[in-house]
C-alpha positions as CSV (number, residue, x, y, z in Angstrom):
1,X,-18.8,7.8,16.9
2,X,-16.0,9.7,15.0
3,X,-12.9,7.7,14.1
4,X,-10.6,10.4,15.5
5,X,-11.3,13.2,18.0
6,X,-8.8,16.0,18.7
7,X,-9.7,18.3,21.6
8,X,-8.1,21.5,22.6
9,X,-4.8,20.9,20.8
10,X,-2.0,23.3,21.6
11,X,1.5,23.2,20.2
12,X,4.2,25.6,21.5
13,X,7.9,25.6,20.5
14,X,10.4,27.0,22.9
15,X,13.6,26.8,20.9
16,X,14.0,30.6,20.6
17,X,14.1,33.4,23.1
18,X,10.3,33.7,23.0
19,X,7.9,30.7,23.0
20,X,6.1,30.3,19.6
21,X,2.5,29.2,20.0
22,X,1.5,27.5,16.7
23,X,-1.7,25.7,17.7
24,X,-4.1,27.4,20.1
25,X,-6.9,25.1,21.0
26,X,-7.7,23.1,17.8
27,X,-10.8,20.9,18.0
28,X,-11.4,18.4,15.1
29,X,-13.4,15.3,14.5
30,X,-12.7,12.9,11.6
31,X,-15.3,10.5,10.5
32,X,-14.5,7.1,8.9
33,X,-14.2,7.5,5.1
34,X,-14.5,11.3,5.0
35,X,-12.2,13.7,3.1
36,X,-11.0,16.9,4.8
37,X,-8.9,19.7,3.3
38,X,-6.9,22.0,5.7
39,X,-6.1,25.4,4.2
40,X,-4.3,28.4,5.6
41,X,-1.5,30.9,5.0
42,X,2.1,29.9,4.8
43,X,3.4,29.5,8.4
44,X,0.0,29.1,9.9
45,X,0.9,25.7,11.4
46,X,-0.9,23.4,8.9
47,X,2.0,20.9,8.8
48,X,2.4,21.1,12.5
49,X,-1.3,20.1,12.9
50,X,-0.9,17.3,10.5
51,X,2.2,16.0,12.4
52,X,0.3,16.1,15.7
53,X,-2.8,14.3,14.2
54,X,-0.4,11.7,12.8
55,X,1.2,11.3,16.2
56,X,4.6,12.2,14.8
57,X,4.8,15.1,17.3
58,X,3.0,15.3,20.7
59,X,0.8,18.3,21.5
60,X,1.9,20.6,24.2
61,X,-1.7,20.3,25.5
62,X,-4.8,18.5,24.5
63,X,-5.8,15.0,23.6
64,X,-6.4,12.8,20.5
65,X,-8.6,9.8,20.7
66,X,-8.7,7.1,18.0
67,X,-11.6,4.7,18.2
68,X,-12.2,5.8,21.8
69,X,-8.5,5.4,22.9
70,X,-6.3,8.2,24.1
71,X,-3.2,8.0,21.8
72,X,-0.7,10.0,23.8
73,X,-1.3,7.9,26.9
74,X,0.5,5.1,25.1
75,X,4.1,4.2,25.2
76,X,6.3,5.4,22.3
77,X,6.6,1.8,21.2
78,X,2.9,1.2,21.1
79,X,2.3,4.5,19.4
80,X,4.9,3.8,16.8
81,X,3.3,0.4,16.0
82,X,-0.1,2.2,15.7
83,X,1.3,4.8,13.4
84,X,2.9,2.2,11.2
85,X,-0.3,0.2,10.8
86,X,-3.1,2.8,11.0
87,X,-1.8,6.0,9.4
88,X,-0.3,6.6,6.0
89,X,1.8,9.7,5.3
90,X,2.4,11.5,2.0
91,X,4.7,14.6,2.1
92,X,5.4,17.4,-0.4
93,X,8.9,16.0,-0.7
94,X,8.8,12.3,-1.5
95,X,11.4,11.1,1.1
96,X,12.2,8.1,-1.0
97,X,15.5,6.3,-0.3
98,X,17.6,6.9,-3.4
99,X,19.4,3.5,-3.4
100,X,16.2,1.5,-3.4
101,X,13.9,0.7,-6.3
102,X,10.3,1.9,-6.4
103,X,9.1,-1.6,-5.2
104,X,11.7,-1.7,-2.3
105,X,10.7,1.9,-1.2
106,X,7.0,0.9,-1.2
107,X,7.4,-2.3,0.8
108,X,9.5,-0.7,3.6
109,X,6.7,-0.2,6.1
110,X,5.7,-3.9,5.8
111,X,9.3,-5.0,6.4
112,X,9.5,-2.7,9.4
113,X,6.4,-4.4,10.8
114,X,8.2,-7.8,10.5
115,X,6.5,-9.2,7.4
116,X,8.5,-11.6,5.2
117,X,10.2,-9.9,2.3
118,X,8.4,-12.0,-0.3
119,X,4.9,-11.0,1.0
120,X,5.9,-7.4,1.4
121,X,7.2,-7.3,-2.2
122,X,3.9,-8.9,-3.4
123,X,1.9,-6.2,-1.8
124,X,4.2,-3.4,-3.0
125,X,3.9,-4.6,-6.6
126,X,0.1,-4.8,-6.3
127,X,-0.1,-1.2,-5.1
128,X,2.4,0.1,-7.7
129,X,0.2,-1.4,-10.4
130,X,-2.8,0.3,-8.9
131,X,-1.1,3.7,-9.1
132,X,0.0,3.2,-12.7
133,X,3.6,2.2,-12.2
134,X,3.5,-1.4,-13.3
135,X,6.4,-0.8,-15.7
136,X,8.6,1.2,-13.3
137,X,8.9,-1.0,-10.2
138,X,12.6,-1.7,-10.6
139,X,13.5,2.0,-11.2
140,X,15.2,4.0,-8.6
141,X,13.9,7.5,-7.6
142,X,16.5,9.3,-9.8
143,X,15.1,7.4,-12.8
144,X,11.5,8.5,-12.1
145,X,9.8,11.8,-12.8
146,X,8.4,14.0,-10.0
147,X,4.9,12.7,-10.5
148,X,6.1,9.1,-10.6
149,X,8.1,9.6,-7.4
150,X,4.9,11.0,-5.7
151,X,3.0,8.0,-6.9
152,X,5.6,5.7,-5.3
153,X,5.2,7.8,-2.1
154,X,1.4,7.3,-2.3
155,X,1.8,3.5,-2.8
156,X,4.2,3.4,0.2
157,X,1.7,5.3,2.4
158,X,-1.0,2.7,1.5
159,X,1.0,-0.5,1.7
160,X,-0.1,-1.1,5.3
161,X,-3.7,-0.5,4.4
162,X,-4.1,2.4,6.8
163,X,-7.5,3.7,7.9
164,X,-6.3,7.3,7.7
165,X,-4.1,8.9,5.0
166,X,-2.5,12.3,5.8
167,X,-1.0,14.2,2.9
168,X,1.0,17.5,3.3
169,X,1.0,19.5,0.1
170,X,1.1,16.3,-2.0
171,X,0.9,18.3,-5.3
172,X,3.0,21.3,-4.1
173,X,6.1,20.5,-6.1
174,X,4.3,19.2,-9.3
175,X,3.2,21.1,-12.4
176,X,-0.6,21.6,-12.8
177,X,-1.2,18.6,-15.0
178,X,0.8,16.2,-12.9
179,X,-0.7,17.7,-9.7
180,X,-4.2,17.0,-11.0
181,X,-3.2,13.4,-11.8
182,X,-1.9,12.8,-8.3
183,X,-5.0,14.5,-6.7
184,X,-7.2,12.4,-8.9
185,X,-5.3,9.3,-7.7
186,X,-5.7,10.2,-4.1
187,X,-9.5,10.7,-4.4
188,X,-9.9,7.5,-6.4
189,X,-7.9,5.4,-3.9
190,X,-9.8,7.1,-1.0
191,X,-13.1,6.1,-2.5
192,X,-12.0,2.6,-3.4
193,X,-10.5,1.8,0.0
194,X,-12.9,3.7,2.2
195,X,-10.1,5.6,3.9
196,X,-10.3,8.9,5.8
197,X,-8.2,11.4,3.8
198,X,-6.8,14.6,5.3
199,X,-4.8,16.9,3.0
200,X,-3.0,20.2,3.8
201,X,-3.0,22.3,0.7
202,X,-2.8,25.8,-0.7
203,X,-4.6,24.6,-3.8
204,X,-8.2,25.9,-3.6
205,X,-9.3,23.9,-6.6
206,X,-8.1,20.7,-4.9
207,X,-9.7,21.7,-1.6
208,X,-13.1,22.2,-3.4
209,X,-13.2,18.4,-4.1
210,X,-13.2,17.5,-0.4
211,X,-16.3,16.9,1.7
212,X,-15.1,19.1,4.5
213,X,-12.8,22.2,4.3
214,X,-11.3,24.1,7.3
215,X,-9.0,27.1,7.5
216,X,-6.2,27.4,10.1
217,X,-5.8,30.9,11.3
218,X,-4.2,32.2,14.5
219,X,-3.8,28.7,15.7
220,X,-7.4,27.8,15.4
221,X,-9.6,26.0,12.9
222,X,-12.4,27.8,11.1
223,X,-15.0,26.0,8.9
224,X,-15.1,27.2,5.3
């Protein structure tokens, strides 16, 4: 049985004079441990789809089942707890808190879950070591390079040991060398941890490394 099943996902925004239909009946299945790249033109709705899959934004129509359970039937509190524990997010912009160190940024999700600070810090340091930042744990974002900041963002996304990692253009703001290092890191951690990895990207060479590739066009997914 697939880990996650999305059926007939629609997403329409009505903030303007005319409704904007971004997703128009997306069907998608994610298997445990697989890697999936989502490609498409700018403005095609790739980030919207990722946000809906990650339960950050509800669909206008359609369902998402995780391990057989319908996610959007849950209360917001239960859904938030699920999101914190089960799904990790990496965005194009790192969204690190500037006043916190790399270690403090990394451990935030565990603190939010109610874990003791000492245990959360221990896990954060373990992950920062894994992503190659053992010597940068006490540095704040302004003291880190773009690639180092993205590595902190990856560590933070993994600190709750999620079963699904969603990444939105994770190499989009990095030079080609640093981008390859970050993509190598994502693939290595995915294999080591057995996670399901879903990445939105414009980078065709990165997408070629994934087991599955789909293209979002006119609000629907096409297999590549």
